[in-house]
N, C-alpha and C positions, 0 to 999 in steps of 0.2 A: 505495498500499498505505500502512497505517496504520500505526501505533507506540503501544502504550502501556505506561506505566510503565514505560520502560526503562531495564535496571540500570547501575549501576561505568561511565558515560556523558559523557568529561570532553570529546571530541573526536569529530567524523562520521565517521572513521577508525576509531572503535572501537565500533561499535554491532555489525557484524557478533561478535567477541568478548565484548561484551556479549550481547548475546540466547542466545550458544552457551551462555555460562555461567551464566546464570537459568536456562534449560531443562535444563542438567545438574544444578545444585546443587539446583533446587526451591522456589528462593527467592522468597516472596512478593514479589508486585509489586504497587504501587498507581497506580490513575488520574491520567492528568495534574491539574492544577492549572487551576480553573474561569478562562476566559478571555474577558473582557469582548473585545467588537471594536470601539473604540472608541468614542465616547461616546452618551449617550441622545441620540436626536432625534425631531423632529417632524415627520409624516407627512403632516397636511393640509397642503396650499398654501391653500386657501380658508378664510379666519379667521371670517367673519360667521357672530355667534348660539351657535350651541352642538352641539359634538360629542363621539358618544357609543358606547356599544355596536361598539367594535371587536373586528374577529377579521383572523388571518392563516391562511395556507395557503402549504406553500414542497413546490417540487418535491424532484428526487432529487440534482441542482444544486446547490438552494442559492438560488435564483431562488424568492422571494417577494410574495408580495398580500396586501395589508390592505385592508381591508371596513370600511366603518360606518355610521351614522345618522349627517345633516346637518340641524339645522334650516334648511336654504337649500339652496342649490343656485349653483355655476357654470357650469350646464348648464342644460336648459329646464322642471327642474321649481320652480315658485312660488309648488307651490299648500299645502303643509304641511312633510312634513319629504322627505329622500330618501337613497337610496342612493351613495354613494360610492368609491372605489377608487384604489389605487395601487400600481403596480407597482415591485417594484426587483429589481435585480442581485443576484449573491451578494455582490458586495463592500458592497451597501450603498444603490447608486449608483440614483437613482430610472429609473425606464425610463419616458421618457414621463412627461409630466401627470397629475394627479388628474382622475378621467373617473367622469360620474356611470353611475349601471349600469341607473335604472329607465326606462323608455321613458314606461309607463301613467301618468301625473303628476297624475291627479286623486285627493286628497285626502292620508292618510297611507301613507308607506314606512317600514317600520322593522324592528328585530328580525334584521337578515342573518345570513348566516352562511355561508362558503367552503371551497371543497375543493379540494383540485389535484389532479390525476394523476401518475404518474412521469415521466412527460415534461415538462410543465409547462401543459397545458390546464388550467382552474380554472373551477368551475362558481357561480355565487353566487345564493344562494335568502332570499327575504325574505319578510314577510308585509304585504299590503297589500289597503287596504281600496276594493275595487274590483279589477274585473280588464274586461281586451281578451278575457278567453276566454268560460265559461259561467259563472263566479261574479259575480254583480253587486250583488248585496244592497248596499247602503250602509253597512249598521251592521254587515255580516257579513266579517271579514275574508278574505284567501282565500294562500294560497303562490302567490307567483309564483318565476322562478328565469331565469338566464341564461347559456348557455356562449360559452365563452371559446377562442379556440388559445394554440397556445405563444406565441405573438407578441403576444396579447391581442387578436387578433380575433376581432367578434363572431361566433359560429356561430350562424347562425339567427335566431329572434328571440326576445324575451322571451315564458314561456309560463308557461302555469295547470301546476301540480303538483295539484291535489286535482281526483278528481272528484267527489266528495261535498262538497256544496254548502249542507245545512244547518248552520245554525249558523255560529260561526264557527271557521276554520282558523290556530292561530299554533305558533310556533315550531319552525320547521323548524331538520334539522340532518340531513347527508350523509354519503359516502364515495363512494371510489372503488377498483373493484381493478385488477389490472395490463392486465386487458383493455380499460381506459375505462370500463367498466359501471360505474354508480352506483346509489346506491340514495339515495332522501328521504325521511324520516319526520317527522312533526309531531303535534303538539295536534291534537285538535279535538273541538264540544262534542256530540258524536253519533257513529253510526258506521251504516255499511249492513250490519254484520256483526250481530257479536251481544249488543255494548255498549250499552244504551241505559240503564244506571246516571246515565252525569253524562259527563266528557271519557272520550276515550279516544288511542290511540295508532294513528296510521293511518302507512303504508308506501306506496310506489311503485317499483318498480323501471324501470330503462330501460338497454336497449344502448349500445356507442359512440357509436349515431350519433343518441341522443338521444329515438330510439325506443320509448315502454313494452314492457315487457317483460310481458305480465300485465294485472294489473287492481290497483287501489289496493285495499288488503289491512288489514287489523285486524291489529296487534302482540300484543296481550296477551290474554289467555285470561282474569286473573282481570277482573273485569268491577264491583262490588263498588265506590262511590266514584267518587272521580276519578281520572285516570292523567295526568301530566304530566309538563315538560322532556325529552323523548326527546333519545338521544346515540348515534350510532350509526359503527361501528370497522366497515372491512370488507379483508380477508387478500386475500393476489397472487393467488389460483383465484376468489375471488368468495365468500368463505365470510363472512357476516355478522355481527356482535351489536346488536342494541338494547338499552339501558337506559333506563331512566327512575323514577320515583318515583310512588309509589302509595300510595293514599288508604285503607291496607289490606294483606293478603297474606295467599296461601292458605298462607304458611310460617308459620315461628313471631311474625311483628311485628306483634302485633293492637294495639299501644297507636296510636301514630298513624301518621305516614308510612314508608314501607320502600324499601329499593331494590331494584327488577327486575329481567329480563333475560331474554331469551331468544333465542337460537342461531337461525341460520339457514347450509342449504346453499348452495350457487353458485345454485343452480334457485328459492331461496326458499320450501324445503320447510320447516318450523322442523325444528330439532334438541332431541330431548328437552321437557321440559316448560318451562314457566315460572320463573325459578331466583328465590329470594330471594339478594342480594348479601349486603345485611349482617348479620354476627352478633348486634352492641351493637342493642339494640332498646331502650329506651330516649329517649323524646322522639321529636323528630323526624329523619327523614335525608331528605332530598333536592339537588335541581339534579344529577345524577349527568354522569360522561364517560366514556365509552370509549377504548385504543387496544385496537392489536392489532400482533403481529409476524408475518414473514412465516410462520414457524412453525406461526403459529393460536392460540399463548399472546398472551391478553391482562388487562388490566389495568381495573378501574372505580376512578373516584371519587369522594368527595363533600364533603357539607358535613353537617355534623351538631352536633343540641343538644346535645354531648354527650360523652363519649369512656371509653371502659374504659381509656386510657393515661393519661398524665400531665396535660391538660386538661380542669380542672376548674373552669375561669372561665366561660366561655359556651357557644361554640360550638368546631369543630375541625373539619379537614380526614381526611375518614379514604380510606382503599383497600383494594382486596382484587384481589391475583394470582388468576389461573386456569390452567390448562394448556391444550393443543388440544382437549380433551376435554368443557372444561367444568368439571374439578374445581378446588378450591380448593387455593392452593400454598401453604400455608403459613395464617396467619391475618389476620382485617382487624389494619388496621396505621394507628399516626397519621402523619400525612405532617409536620405543624407541631413544629417543637421549643420558638418561642415560643409563650407561651401567655395571656399575658394579655388582655382582653378577645375582639372578636369574629374567626376567622377562617372567611371565607366565600369561595364564588366561584370552586371550586377550577379548574382546567384543566388540560390533560395531553396531551401528545403521545409519542410511540412512531418510533424507527425503526425500520428491517426486522430490526436482531437481537435489537431487544427491548430497548434502554434507552431508557428514557425520563426525564421532565420533568416535575412538576406545580406550579403555580403558585396564586397567591390573595393576596388583600385578607387584611390586617390589620389593626386598628385599634392599630398600634403598630409597634415593630421592637425585632430587638435590634442593629440596626445603628444608621446616624445620621436615619432619619427618627420622629420625637418629634412632629411637628405633629398627622397625622391616619392619615386611611387610607395605608398603603406596599402594594406589591405583594415579596409572599417568594415564592423557589422552594426547590426541592432534587432534586437529578439522582440519577436510578437505575439500576442495572447491571441485564441481563437477570434477573436471581436476584432482584430487589426488594432490591438492599443499597443503603444509602444509600451515594453518591459525594460524599465532602465535608459540610459544613454546612449547613444552611439558609442563603439570603441574600438580601440585601433586593437586587431591580433597577434599585428609582429612584432616581438621584442628585439631583435636583428632588424636593427634600419640602415644597414650601410648598402649603398648602391638602389637598385629597383624590388620592387617585392609588387608583383601582380599576377593575372590569369589566376584567379582563386577557384575554389568550390567549396559546398558544404555540403554535409551530409548529416541526419540526425535518425538517431534511434525513439523507439515508441515511448522512452520515459523523457524525452527531451534532451538527452546528452546530446552533444554533436561534436564535429570534427571538421574541422576548415584548412583546405590544401591549398598550397598556392607556389610561384615558381620564382625564386631567387636568384639575384645575378650572384650570390656570395652562399657564406654558411658560419656556423658556431659550430659543425661539426668537421668531419670529413673530406665535403665536397668545396676544394675552395679553387675551383673550374671556375668557366662560364657558367654556367645556372645549374642549381639543384632543387630537388623538391622540400618545401618543406613542408611541416603541419605544427597544429596546437587543438587540445584537446577540451572540453568544456562541461562540464555539470549541468543540467538542466536544473536539479536540486541536488537531490543524492545520486551519486550513483548507486549506490548499494540499496535503496528505496528507504535507508534509516540509517543514518548516520550517526554513532556514540561520540561524543565527547567534541564535536566540533560547530560548535552555539555560533561562533562567529561568521556564520555561513547562512543561517537565518536569517529572516525579515521579520519582525513581529511589530502589530499595530494594537496595541492595550486597550480594552475596552473604557 
């Protein structure tokens, strides 16, 4: 059982009385203080050349996996760049060693994405210049993927996701439901559907065994111009949302790029029409991310070259909540409170209760990092209310910290990963993968002897 905002408690023996007093009095409670769990740490053990484009996923128990691109490999891929990964236990202990994901090793492998199911099985997808499958064009990338079981064992072989092979296929994103079914979306420089204008958003559904459910399908119904950077979220029952940015809109945003989304039921049928997410329409809106709670309510975050909030500097991080029917809850809101310079690369994770974390890169910080880009984050409760203030994630502040991602477990514990141009660890090369763990309240549900991490509101 988890306790949040316990009131008037000076010892464990007064918990019951404090809870009763709080309920009877109707006193307001506040969320627990943010708790970094341990120090920032280096993820990669292979340190030759450049490590970049980190991404992470976690299961309900807090086991997590970090995936990234490497300009080299301690495995079999010595061709160009490879996809690397490292698994971790909930306490941050490495599970086994760093391992190479891709088995097809000719030419470039990059732009990875990872997603885990509730029990800890996971899927890694990436962009490959070439394929062991049907997409063999040397200059046109394909989407490849590999499934893993809860122990990190390979399930089947590397497989090609896209069936449409004309032009390039890039930027994969995916999500699982509670039955281990999953969906993968990506950018295609063409379509076997109705979009012959430019780049389209394509997707493919799979069952728990990794078998295709139906055919590859086009997500976007608005087809003028290019459609880029898809993001996917899937609820417990298999309904899913795909968001992306579009060079145009069937809605109100006709200025430059807009944020679009489409909801689908568990059978892959569209729910309603494609919707425009952003209400602020001046200049560029780009690179959305999306997350969904068990009840079906969801949140979309993105980057904006402007804001109707306080950020008039250059670019900001924006977000919008939606209910389970796809209706907006409240208005679009600005995530960042530090507004100097550039705020970009928003990433997002939501737990089963609907609490969420948004993180991004900032040129500057209200914290200790005044050197270059820093990693910033903000927590929210299920209503969209901020839990505490914006905070700096990285403690190592030399050079650039950017390209971050976040993963959250069912208790609200989360890990943020990012790319660093240096390290306090063993990687003194041009780029390393760093991480920082946080506790939502108490990582073991009930922490004895550490009341400094409790917040109280006394009746």
